[in-house]
Structures are given as C-alpha cells and as structure tokens.
C-alpha positions in Angstrom: -12.9 -5.4 4.8 -12.2 -2.1 4.1 -15.9 -1.2 4.0 -15.7 -2.2 7.9 -12.9 0.1 8.4 -15.6 2.7 7.7 -17.9 1.0 10.0 -15.4 0.6 12.8 -14.0 4.2 12.5 -10.6 4.5 14.0 -7.2 6.7 13.6 -5.8 3.8 12.1 -5.9 -0.2 11.5 -3.5 -3.1 12.0 -2.9 -3.9 8.1 -3.0 -0.5 6.7 -3.7 3.3 7.3 -7.1 5.0 7.6 -7.9 6.4 4.5 -9.3 3.6 3.0 -12.1 3.5 5.5 -12.1 7.0 6.4 -13.6 7.7 3.0 -16.1 5.1 2.8 -17.4 6.5 6.6 -19.7 9.3 5.1 -22.0 6.7 3.2 -23.1 5.4 6.6 -24.6 8.7 7.3 -26.2 8.8 3.9 -27.6 5.2 4.0 -28.3 3.2 6.9 -27.0 0.3 5.2 -24.9 1.3 2.2 -25.4 -1.0 -0.9 -22.4 -2.5 -2.7 -22.8 -0.2 -5.6 -22.3 2.8 -3.3 -19.0 1.3 -1.9 -17.7 1.5 -5.4 -18.2 5.2 -5.9 -14.9 6.0 -4.4 -12.6 3.8 -6.2 -14.6 4.6 -9.7 -14.0 8.2 -8.9 -10.3 7.7 -7.9 -9.7 5.9 -11.4 -11.5 8.2 -13.5 -9.3 11.0 -11.8 -6.3 9.3 -12.3 -6.8 8.6 -16.1 -7.5 12.5 -16.3 -4.7 13.7 -14.3 -2.1 11.6 -16.2 -3.4 12.2 -19.6 -3.6 16.1 -18.8 0.1 15.7 -17.7 1.1 14.2 -20.8 -0.6 16.2 -23.2 0.8 19.2 -21.2 4.6 18.4 -21.4 4.7 15.8 -24.1 2.1 16.9 -26.6 -1.8 16.4 -27.2 -1.2 13.3 -29.5 0.8 11.7 -26.7 -1.8 12.6 -24.1 -4.6 11.1 -25.7 -2.6 7.4 -26.3 -2.0 7.7 -22.4 -5.5 7.8 -21.9 -6.0 4.8 -24.2 -3.2 2.9 -22.8 -4.7 3.3 -19.4 -8.2 2.8 -20.5 -7.3 -1.3 -22.3 -4.7 -2.0 -19.0 -6.9 -4.6 -17.4 -5.8 -4.7 -13.6 -6.3 -1.1 -13.2 -10.1 -1.7 -14.1 -10.5 -4.0 -10.8 -9.0 -1.2 -8.6 -11.6 1.0 -10.0 -14.5 -1.4 -9.3 -13.7 -2.7 -5.8 -11.7 -0.3 -3.1 -8.4 -1.3 -1.9 -5.7 1.2 -0.4 -4.2 0.9 -3.7 -7.4 2.8 -5.5 -6.6 5.5 -3.4 -2.7 5.2 -4.0 -3.1 5.5 -7.8 -4.6 8.8 -7.7 -1.9 10.5 -5.1 0.8 9.0 -7.2 -0.3 10.7 -10.1 -0.9 13.9 -8.0 2.9 13.6 -6.7 4.1 13.2 -10.3 2.3 16.7 -11.2 3.7 18.4 -8.0 7.0 17.2 -8.5 7.0 18.6 -12.2 5.7 21.8 -11.1 8.4 22.5 -8.4 10.7 22.0 -11.2 10.0 25.3 -12.3 12.5 28.0 -11.1 9.7 30.3 -10.2 7.2 27.7 -8.8 10.0 26.3 -6.4 10.2 30.0 -4.6 6.2 30.1 -4.2 4.5 28.1 -1.3 1.4 27.0 -2.8 3.2 24.5 -4.8 5.0 23.1 -1.8 1.8 22.7 0.2 0.1 20.8 -2.5 3.2 18.5 -2.4 2.6 18.1 1.5 -0.9 17.7 1.2 -0.4 14.9 -1.5 2.2 13.1 0.4 0.0 13.0 3.5 -2.8 11.4 1.7 -0.7 9.2 -0.1 0.7 8.0 3.6 -2.6 7.8 5.0 -3.5 5.6 2.0 -0.7 3.1 2.0 2.5 2.3 3.8 4.2 2.0 0.3 3.5 5.4 -0.4 7.1 6.1 1.4 8.9 4.8 -1.5 7.9 8.0 -3.3 9.7 10.0 -1.1 13.3 9.5 -1.7 12.6 9.9 -5.5 11.1 13.2 -5.2 13.7 14.4 -2.7 16.4 13.4 -5.5 14.6 14.9 -8.2 14.4 18.3 -6.6 17.8 18.2 -5.2 19.2 17.4 -8.4 17.2 20.1 -10.0 17.6 23.0 -7.7 20.3 22.3 -5.1 20.5 22.1 -1.3 19.7 25.9 -1.8 16.0 25.0 -1.6 16.4 24.0 2.1 17.3 27.7 2.9 13.4 28.6 1.5 10.3 27.6 3.8 8.4 25.7 1.1 10.0 22.1 2.1 9.7 22.7 5.5 6.2 23.5 5.3 5.6 20.6 2.7 7.2 18.3 5.4 5.1 19.6 8.6 2.1 19.4 6.3 2.6 15.8 5.4 3.8 14.9 8.8 0.7 16.1 10.3 -1.7 14.5 8.3 -0.2 11.1 8.7 -0.1 11.6 12.6 -3.2 9.9 13.2 -1.2 6.4 12.1 1.6 7.3 14.4 -0.5 8.0 17.3 -2.4 5.0 17.0 0.6 2.7 16.4 2.1 4.1 19.6 -1.2 3.1 21.2 -0.9 -0.5 20.0 3.0 -1.2 20.2 3.6 -0.3 16.8 2.0 -3.4 15.4 1.1 -2.1 12.1 4.8 -1.4 11.4 6.0 -4.7 12.9 3.4 -6.7 10.7 4.4 -4.7 7.5 7.8 -5.2 8.1 7.1 -9.0 8.4 4.6 -9.0 5.6 7.0 -7.1 3.2 10.1 -9.3 3.7 8.4 -12.6 3.9 9.1 -15.8 5.8 10.7 -17.4 2.9 14.2 -17.7 1.5 14.8 -15.2 -1.6 14.3 -16.8 -4.9 14.6 -15.4 -8.4 11.9 -17.8 -9.4 9.5 -15.7 -7.5 10.5 -12.6 -9.1 10.4 -14.0 -12.6 6.9 -15.5 -11.8 5.9 -11.8 -10.7 7.2 -10.3 -13.8 5.4 -12.5 -16.1 2.1 -12.1 -14.0 2.5 -8.1 -14.3 3.0 -8.2 -18.1 -0.4 -10.2 -18.3 -2.6 -8.2 -15.7 -1.2 -4.4 -17.0 -0.5 -5.5 -20.5 2.4 -5.1 -22.9 1.4 -1.3 -23.9 2.0 -0.5 -20.3 4.6 -2.7 -19.1 7.0 -3.4 -22.2 6.1 -0.3 -24.4 7.7 2.7 -22.5 11.0 0.7 -22.0 11.1 -0.4 -25.5 10.8 3.0 -27.0 12.2 5.4 -24.5 15.5 5.5 -26.4 13.7 7.5 -28.9 13.5 10.6 -26.3 16.5 12.8 -25.8 15.8 15.9 -23.9 17.7 18.6 -24.0 17.3 19.8 -20.8 18.5 18.3 -17.5 15.1 16.8 -16.2 12.5 16.1 -18.4 8.9 14.9 -17.6 10.4 11.3 -18.7 12.8 11.5 -16.2 10.3 12.5 -13.4 8.0 9.4 -14.4 11.0 7.3 -14.3 12.7 8.5 -11.0 9.2 7.8 -9.2 8.0 4.5 -10.9 11.6 2.5 -11.3 12.5 2.7 -7.6 9.3 1.9 -6.6 9.0 -1.2 -9.0 12.8 -2.5 -8.0 11.9 -2.5 -4.5 8.7 -4.4 -5.3 9.9 -6.9 -7.5 13.0 -7.7 -5.3 10.3 -8.1 -2.1 8.4 -10.7 -4.2 11.5 -12.9 -4.2 10.8 -13.6 -0.5 6.9 -13.4 -0.2 3.9 -14.1 -2.1 3.2 -10.6 -3.6 -0.2 -9.5 -4.9 0.0 -7.8 -8.6 -2.0 -5.0 -8.1 0.7 -3.6 -5.2 3.0 -2.4 -8.2 -0.1 -0.3 -9.9 0.8 3.1 -8.7 4.2 2.6 -10.1 2.9 1.1 -13.7 0.3 4.0 -14.0 3.3 6.7 -13.7 5.0 4.8 -16.8 1.8 5.5 -18.7 2.9 9.2 -19.9 6.0 7.2 -21.2 4.3 4.8 -23.2 1.8 7.3 -24.2 5.0 9.6 -25.7 6.3 6.7 -27.2 3.1 5.7 -28.9 2.8 9.1 -30.3 6.4 9.2 -31.7 6.0 5.5 -33.5 4.4 5.7 -36.8 4.2 1.8 -37.2 0.7 0.2 -37.6 1.5 -2.5 -35.2 0.9 -0.1 -32.0 -2.7 -0.2 -33.2 -2.9 -4.0 -33.4 -1.3 -3.9 -29.8 -3.9 -1.7 -28.6 -6.7 -3.8 -30.0 -5.3 -6.9 -28.6 -4.7 -5.5 -24.9 -8.2 -4.1 -25.3 -9.6 -7.5 -26.3 -7.5 -9.0 -23.4 -9.3 -6.5 -20.8 -12.5 -7.4 -22.1 -11.9 -11.1 -21.9 -10.6 -10.8 -18.4 -13.5 -8.7 -17.2 -16.0 -11.2 -19.0 -14.1 -14.3 -17.2 -14.9 -12.6 -13.8 -18.1 -11.8 -14.7 -19.0 -15.1 -15.7 -17.3 -16.7 -12.5 -14.2 -18.2 -14.2 -13.9 -21.9 -14.6 -16.0 -23.7 -11.7 -13.6 -25.5 -9.1 -15.8 -25.7 -6.3 -13.4 -27.8 -4.1 -9.6 -25.7 -4.8 -8.2 -22.4 -5.2 -8.0 -22.6 -9.3 -10.6 -20.1 -9.9 -10.3 -16.9 -8.5 -13.5 -15.1 -9.5 -15.1 -17.4 -7.1 -13.9 -15.4 -4.3 -16.3 -12.7 -5.7 -19.6 -14.5 -5.3 -21.8 -15.7 -2.5 -20.7 -13.9 0.5 -24.0 -11.9 0.7 -26.2 -14.6 0.7 -23.8 -16.6 2.9 -24.3 -13.6 5.6 -27.7 -13.7 5.2 -28.1 -17.7 5.9 -25.4 -17.1 8.7 -27.6 -14.6 10.5 -30.6 -16.7 9.9 -29.1 -19.8 11.6 -27.8 -18.2 14.1 -31.0 -16.5 15.5 -32.8 -19.4 14.9 -30.0 -21.9 17.2 -29.3 -19.0 19.5 -25.9 -18.4 18.6 -24.4 -15.2 19.4 -21.1 -15.6 17.3 -20.1 -16.6 14.0 -16.7 -18.3 13.5 -14.1 -19.2 11.0 -10.6 -20.5 10.9 -9.1 -18.0 8.4 -9.1 -14.2 8.2 -9.7 -14.1 4.7 -13.1 -15.7 5.3 -13.5 -13.5 7.9 -12.9 -10.4 5.9 -15.7 -11.4 3.5 -17.9 -12.4 5.8 -17.8 -9.9 8.4 -19.4 -7.2 6.4 -22.6 -9.3 5.1 -22.8 -10.8 8.6 -23.3 -7.7 10.5 -23.8 -7.1 13.4 -23.0 -10.4 14.9 -19.0 -10.6 15.6 -17.1 -13.0 13.8 -14.3 -14.8 15.7 -11.4 -16.0 13.9 -10.2 -19.4 15.5 -6.1 -19.3 14.7 -3.3 -17.9 16.6 -2.6 -15.0 14.1 -3.2 -11.5 15.4 -5.0 -9.3 13.0 -7.6 -6.6 12.9 -10.4 -8.9 13.8 -8.9 -9.3 17.0 -9.2 -5.8 18.0 -12.9 -5.5 16.4 -14.1 -8.8 18.3 -11.6 -10.4 20.3 -11.4 -13.8 21.3 -14.2 -16.4 20.9 -15.1 -16.5 24.8 -14.2 -19.5 26.7 -17.4 -22.1 26.7 -19.2 -20.1 24.1 -21.3 -21.5 21.5 -20.8 -20.4 17.6 -21.9 -20.9 14.0 -18.9 -22.0 12.3 -18.7 -21.0 8.6 -16.5 -23.1 6.1 -15.9 -22.2 2.5 -15.1 -25.0 -0.1 -11.9 -23.1 -1.7 -10.5 -22.7 1.8 -11.7 -25.7 3.5 -10.6 -26.6 7.2 -11.2 -29.7 9.4 -13.8 -29.0 11.9 -12.4 -27.9 15.2 -13.3 -30.7 17.4 -11.3 -32.1 20.4 -9.3 -31.2 23.2 -9.2 -27.5 23.9 -11.4 -26.7 20.7 -15.2 -27.3 20.3 -16.9 -30.1 22.2 -18.9 -31.2 18.9 -20.2 -29.4 15.8 -23.3 -30.5 13.7 -23.9 -29.3 10.3 -27.2 -27.2 10.1 -26.7 -26.1 6.3 -24.8 -26.5 2.8 -25.2 -23.4 0.5 -24.0 -23.6 -2.9 -22.6 -20.9 -5.0 -23.9 -21.0 -8.7 -23.2 -18.5 -11.5 -24.8 -18.9 -14.9 -25.5 -22.4 -14.3 -22.2 -23.2 -12.6 -21.3 -24.1 -9.2 -18.4 -21.9 -8.1 -18.1 -23.0 -4.7 -20.4 -23.9 -1.5 -20.5 -22.8 2.2 -21.3 -25.4 5.1 -22.8 -24.0 8.4 -21.9 -25.7 11.6 -23.7 -25.2 15.3 -20.3 -25.4 17.2 -20.9 -26.1 21.2 -18.5 -25.0 24.2 -15.4 -23.6 23.1 -12.1 -24.5 24.8 -10.0 -21.8 23.9 -6.9 -23.1 22.2 -7.2 -22.8 18.3 -5.0 -25.1 16.2 -6.8 -24.6 12.6 -5.8 -27.6 10.2 -6.3 -26.7 6.5 -7.6 -29.5 4.2 -5.7 -28.4 1.3 -2.4 -27.8 3.5 
C-alpha cells in the first residue's frame, strides 16, 4: 500500500502524510519495477539508525553500560523487527522520535538553548515527524513542557523557538495544502478512526496492554517502570525525565483511544522505544542474574515469533486466525489476475474490501483496482468508481471472504475462472478465487461471509 504512495507521488494522501511514499519514490527511478527487497531498504535503515541513536543517547547521558543494555533490549524486542522489515509510517516515526529525544535533551543545556543550530535541528525533526504520521503531534506538548520547565518563558524572547516552529510548519505545509484541496478528508478520517465508532470499554484497553507486553517483551514494557525508582537525579530535568515526558503522554493517549477502537500494536512503537534508555539504565544498575535470563527469554520469544511468521503460522485458510497468512500469496495472485484479465479482455480488477486492494494493487499494476464498497478511501482518489456497465475481474481472498456481488444494482453475473491456493512449507494458508463479472450496476452492497 505504501509502495503505491511512491508509485503515485502526491503532496499527501487520504490516510497518512506523504513521507512514507516520498521515501520510496527514488527507487522508481533506479528500478523500472522495484523488487520487494528494495522497498525494505528504508525501514531497515530507519530501524538500525534508531537503535544506534538511542544506544548513543543512553551511553552519553546514563553510562556506557546502560547504552549497551539499551541496544540489547531493542534488539530482542519482537515488534520493532517487523517495523524494520516492512515500511509503514511508524517505521519512519520511530527514528524521528529518537531524534526528538536527542534534540530536546540538547536544548536543556543553558548554552545550547541560545544557539540557532539546535533549534533548527528540532524544527527539522518535528517537520519530518509530521510528514510521517499524524500522531507525531502528541510529542509537541511534551517537548514544549520540558523546555519551558527548564528555561521558563524567557526562551520565547530568543529567535530559536520561532525559527523551529517556522521550519516545522514549512515542512508539513504539503499536508495542509493537500487537505485544503480535498476538503480536509485526512483530518476527518483520522479523527473518526482514532476515536472509533464504539462505546469506550476498559476491556479493550486491558487486551491492548496484554498484547503490548507480548509484542514488545517485558524488558521494554515492565523493566523500566519496575526499576525506575532506583534512579534519583539531583538536577531538575534528567535524561530519564525527558524520556518519560515524551513517552508516557503518548502511551496514555493511545491506550485511552484503544478503548473505543481496534488499535494496532505498532501504533505505540515510538513511545516504547523512547523508554528503552530507561530500561537500559535499569538493567545496568541491577546486579541480579535474572535480568540475563529475561534477556534470553525475550530473545527466544523474538526468534519464535519471526520463525512463526516465516513458516506461515498455523494453517487456517477459511478464517482470520492466522495473521502470517496475510504475508504470502499476493505476488502470485497479482500475476494471475493480470493474466486472466488479459485473456478475458477485462480492464479492471475489483475487490470488496480496501484491505485486499491495498495488497493486490501493487502486484496488479498497471490495472486499476476498484473497491466495491461505500467507504471512501485512497483507492477512490487513485482509481475512482468502477464505471457503470463495466466488466471486471473480481478477486476474493479466503480469510476475508464476501458473497458474490450479483443482483439488482450490482453485477449481472460472475463466472469462476480460477482458484489459486497459497502454500508455505507444505501448508495451505489461504486461497484466491478469480471471477469474470459482467455489467456493473453501480450500487455496491458488500456482504462479508464471516460478518
């Protein structure tokens, strides 16, 4: 989906700011058809740079031993490895979050705060964070509070803060311009997406907390908070305070919002990684051997999780109980879809769910992918609605199956052309069905079989 951002360059996009696509755009000039591994270069580089930046920050301010432990703890945290393998907006935001931590700590110095370069660095990173994901805005109040607490309102009498704000605003201006041209659809969508359409329930928050513990591991989630009381800084604002100021409000907001919607676990990744220096410091101050056992356990957990994903998980071709199934089969499905469309003279690919489109559209290029639902999304901006009376190749995917869109206002009829199983290490993970559908009526009414 985000590779398509680079394929269709724009000032911004429906669901996210543009940097996730802009960073992929150069590869379309280096490669006629970029292979998948090329599209992983940016997230791998961001993950490595984040690890180095946080380890150096910890070593500089909390000790060399703490820096080494920070690097180890990030290395054995399972979910950040996924952000380093497949680019999503959070893959970029984790790097800018680490850079914001460094910039804020630098500006606590009474000499540095009077210089322009540190302020311009802060403005640059804030702008890049804003171009990566809208949740970057959660960091702004924390940074302002830390700097005002350390220096007071007098810093507003210096040019640095104003230049930082001007630079950040200039960098994020493409997002504002694009939204102004598109009736502010990103902000409307994200506002509804963040608050959800369900009543707030504490049970959802508890489920999210348990999930976070599993995917980030106890070293990164429980270790810093359990041992934080051992650190009693003598000065007003310590590096640990800065980590907490940037991470905790972010986490509290995300956990509160998870009570209303189905929050994804990687949304909190920037905040958890900002707690890594505290975890590293706590580990360096603890002489007990159980921390090494915990490190080994978490490393094993990481290996098991990666192995589970590489193996394709547990076969469940008819349901949604096997998340790794989503990682396999799309390239072959796209190739089959192109071949069938050419053979049967079909000019459009059609699906009934935007999630299927977000996978299929990349591998189905250059055929347009029309989503046959009533939800407005990025695919409506790229491809528009399926024209009235048009024929299309309908693609159905077994973990997210729909009834055929045949009837009044829909297709006049659909004929099954092919069925393609997705196998991994001898296991069937899912299957695709391809239909030739004729004469679209223009009134989508998708019905999910598992709904």
